[in-house]
C-alpha positions in Angstrom: -45.9 -21.0 -29.8 -44.6 -21.4 -33.4 -40.9 -21.4 -32.3 -41.3 -24.5 -30.1 -43.5 -26.4 -32.6 -41.1 -25.8 -35.4 -38.0 -27.1 -33.6 -39.9 -30.0 -31.9 -40.8 -31.2 -35.4 -37.2 -30.8 -36.5 -35.5 -32.5 -33.5 -38.1 -34.9 -32.4 -37.3 -36.8 -29.1 -34.1 -34.8 -28.8 -35.9 -31.5 -28.4 -36.7 -31.5 -24.7 -33.1 -32.0 -23.7 -31.8 -29.6 -26.3 -34.4 -27.0 -25.2 -33.2 -27.3 -21.6 -29.6 -26.9 -22.6 -30.4 -23.8 -24.7 -31.9 -22.2 -21.7 -28.9 -23.0 -19.6 -25.4 -21.4 -19.3 -23.1 -21.3 -22.2 -19.6 -22.8 -22.0 -17.1 -20.1 -22.6 -13.3 -20.0 -23.1 -11.3 -17.1 -21.9 -9.2 -15.4 -24.5 -6.3 -13.5 -22.9 -3.4 -12.4 -25.2 -1.2 -10.5 -22.8 -0.9 -8.9 -19.4 -3.0 -5.8 -19.1 -5.2 -6.6 -22.1 -8.9 -7.1 -21.7 -10.0 -10.8 -21.6 -12.7 -11.9 -24.0 -15.1 -14.7 -23.3 -16.1 -16.7 -26.4 -18.3 -19.8 -26.7 -16.0 -22.8 -27.0 -17.8 -23.9 -30.2 -17.1 -20.5 -31.7 -13.4 -20.9 -30.9 -13.5 -24.3 -32.7 -15.1 -22.7 -35.8 -12.5 -20.0 -36.0 -9.6 -22.4 -35.6 -11.0 -24.7 -38.2 -10.1 -22.0 -40.8 -6.5 -23.2 -40.6 -4.9 -19.7 -40.7 -1.1 -19.5 -40.8 1.2 -16.5 -40.4 1.6 -14.5 -43.6 -1.9 -15.2 -45.1 -4.4 -12.6 -46.3 -7.6 -13.2 -44.3 -11.1 -11.7 -44.4 -13.5 -11.9 -41.5 -16.5 -11.0 -43.5 -19.1 -10.4 -40.7 -16.6 -9.9 -37.9 -18.5 -8.0 -35.1 -18.4 -8.3 -32.1 -14.9 -9.6 -32.7 -14.3 -12.8 -30.8 -13.4 -14.9 -33.8 -11.3 -12.1 -35.2 -9.2 -12.4 -32.0 -8.6 -16.1 -32.7 -7.6 -15.3 -36.3 -5.2 -12.5 -35.2 -3.6 -14.9 -32.7 -3.0 -17.4 -35.5 -1.5 -14.7 -37.8 0.9 -13.5 -35.1 1.2 -10.1 -36.8 2.2 -11.5 -40.2 0.0 -11.2 -43.3 -3.2 -9.2 -43.2 -6.6 -9.4 -41.6 -9.6 -7.4 -42.8 -12.4 -7.3 -40.2 -15.6 -6.3 -41.9 -19.1 -5.5 -40.5 -21.7 -3.4 -42.2 -23.3 -2.2 -39.0 -21.8 1.0 -37.6 -22.8 0.2 -34.0 -21.4 -3.3 -34.2 -18.3 -2.0 -35.9 -17.6 0.3 -32.9 -17.8 -2.7 -30.6 -15.5 -4.6 -32.9 -12.9 -1.8 -32.8 -13.0 -1.7 -29.1 -12.4 -5.5 -28.8 -9.5 -5.4 -31.2 -7.8 -2.4 -29.6 -8.2 -3.6 -26.1 -7.7 -7.3 -26.3 -4.8 -7.7 -28.8 -1.1 -6.8 -28.6 -0.1 -3.7 -30.6 2.1 -5.7 -33.0 -0.7 -8.0 -33.9 -3.0 -5.0 -34.5 -0.7 -3.5 -37.1 -1.9 -5.8 -39.8 -5.6 -5.4 -39.1 -8.0 -3.1 -41.0 -11.7 -2.6 -40.1 -14.2 -1.9 -42.9 -18.0 -1.5 -43.2 -18.8 -2.9 -46.6 -21.8 -5.1 -47.6 -20.4 -8.6 -47.6 -22.2 -9.4 -50.8 -19.9 -6.9 -52.6 -16.6 -8.6 -51.8 -17.0 -11.1 -54.6 -17.3 -8.2 -57.1 -14.7 -5.8 -55.8 -12.2 -8.1 -54.1 -12.3 -11.1 -56.5 -9.8 -13.8 -55.6 -8.1 -11.6 -53.0 -7.9 -13.8 -49.8 -6.3 -17.0 -48.7 -8.8 -17.6 -45.9 -12.3 -16.2 -45.3 -14.4 -16.6 -42.2 -18.1 -16.0 -42.9 -19.9 -16.0 -39.6 -23.2 -15.2 -41.3 -26.1 -13.3 -39.8 -28.6 -15.9 -38.7 -31.7 -16.6 -36.6 -29.6 -16.8 -33.4 -32.1 -19.2 -31.8 -30.5 -19.4 -28.4 -30.7 -15.6 -28.1 -34.3 -15.6 -29.4 -35.3 -18.3 -26.9 -34.0 -16.2 -24.0 -35.4 -12.9 -25.2 -39.3 -12.9 -24.8 -39.8 -9.9 -27.1 -38.0 -11.7 -30.0 -39.6 -15.0 -29.2 -43.0 -13.5 -29.5 -42.5 -12.3 -33.1 -40.4 -15.3 -34.3 -41.5 -16.8 -37.6 -40.3 -19.6 -39.8 -40.5 -17.1 -42.7 -37.5 -15.3 -41.1 -35.4 -18.4 -41.5 -36.2 -18.6 -45.2 -35.4 -14.9 -45.6 -32.1 -15.3 -43.8 -31.1 -18.3 -45.8 -31.4 -16.2 -49.0 -29.1 -13.5 -47.5 -26.7 -16.2 -46.2 -26.5 -17.7 -49.7 -25.6 -14.4 -51.3 -22.8 -13.9 -48.7 -21.5 -17.4 -49.2 -21.4 -17.0 -53.0 -19.6 -13.7 -52.6 -17.1 -15.3 -50.2 -16.3 -18.0 -52.7 -15.7 -15.4 -55.4 -13.4 -13.4 -53.1 -11.3 -16.5 -52.2 -8.1 -17.3 -54.1 -7.8 -20.6 -56.0 -6.6 -23.2 -53.4 -7.9 -21.0 -50.6 -10.3 -22.1 -47.8 -13.3 -20.5 -46.1 -15.4 -21.5 -43.2 -19.1 -20.8 -43.3 -20.7 -20.7 -39.9 -24.0 -19.8 -38.1 -25.4 -20.1 -34.6 -28.7 -21.4 -36.1 -30.5 -24.6 -35.4 -32.3 -25.1 -38.7 -30.6 -27.0 -41.6 -32.1 -24.4 -43.9 -29.5 -21.9 -42.7 -26.7 -24.5 -42.5 -26.3 -27.4 -44.8 -29.2 -26.1 -47.0 -27.3 -22.9 -47.8 -24.0 -24.8 -48.5 -25.8 -27.3 -50.8 -27.5 -24.6 -52.8 -24.4 -22.4 -53.3 -22.0 -25.3 -54.1 -24.3 -26.1 -57.0 -23.9 -22.5 -58.3 -20.1 -22.4 -57.6 -18.7 -25.7 -58.9 -15.2 -24.4 -58.4 -15.6 -25.0 -54.7 -16.3 -28.1 -52.6 -16.9 -28.9 -48.9 -14.0 -30.7 -47.2 -14.2 -32.6 -43.9 -13.4 -30.8 -40.7 -11.1 -33.0 -38.5 -10.9 -33.4 -34.7 -14.4 -32.2 -34.0 -15.5 -31.7 -30.4 -16.8 -34.8 -28.6 -20.6 -34.9 -28.9 -20.8 -32.8 -32.1 -22.9 -34.0 -35.0 -21.4 -34.4 -38.4 -23.8 -33.2 -41.1 -23.7 -33.7 -44.9 -21.4 -30.8 -45.4 -20.1 -29.7 -42.0 -20.4 -30.0 -38.2 -23.2 -29.0 -35.8 -22.2 -28.4 -32.2 -25.3 -28.3 -30.0 -25.3 -27.7 -26.2 -27.2 -30.8 -25.1 -24.2 -33.0 -26.1 -21.3 -30.7 -25.7 -21.6 -29.4 -22.1 -23.3 -26.2 -23.1 -21.3 -25.2 -26.2 -23.1 -23.8 -29.2 -25.2 -23.9 -31.1 -22.6 -23.5 -33.8 -22.7 -24.9 -37.3 -19.6 -24.7 -39.5 -18.7 -26.0 -42.9 -15.2 -25.9 -44.5 -15.1 -25.1 -48.2 -12.1 -25.1 -50.5 -11.7 -23.5 -53.8 -10.1 -25.6 -56.5 -6.4 -24.7 -57.1 -5.6 -23.2 -60.5 -3.8 -25.8 -62.6 -0.1 -25.4 -62.7 1.5 -24.2 -65.9 -1.5 -22.2 -67.0 
């Protein structure tokens, strides 16, 4: 089957162990932000990616592709009800799930600074130029672990889909950089295995957006792989966490006195 051949060529001798771990149980962290609030179970690698954004109270933050909302919960917990958080997702169905998560898992005072929108993420760079201190772009991706465990999706999987997704991901990343304030930081992330959706997207867009550069992510999980631009957390070496890729990108501060 094309899926297995593609990734066996990509990962070589590592693939059998990685494949077994992808079929196994994920490693989740329980997010609980108060008595009586719904717990949320989020992959530990996703928790790391959200925290890598370095959000502080008072910042203006965009979660560009926010649904179903786990990473938005992490960001809200870092803001502590100070600043603003725009949780965006263009899918109406996913947006309803997002609203449920935010309303039922966060304290009321944290929710007061949160707005939910349904825009196409590609438009933020045009209409909200240099508007945010932090942006999380958890981009739509090939979701290989889900595909592997869903026979109907596995049957129709194609490498062409990866190439198509990488184009969409690049458009979203360019938009995110444009929407970021000078000196601001974004995290680009996927749950994809292929470098075409990960480092490949970052490399291509940084060439088109010279005002931004990748910065090293510190304190990465044990067993995670450093890549040219970011970190790849794969379940065979991190006790079931992932797959999660994330890269941290900073926009050059505007020179003082100008």
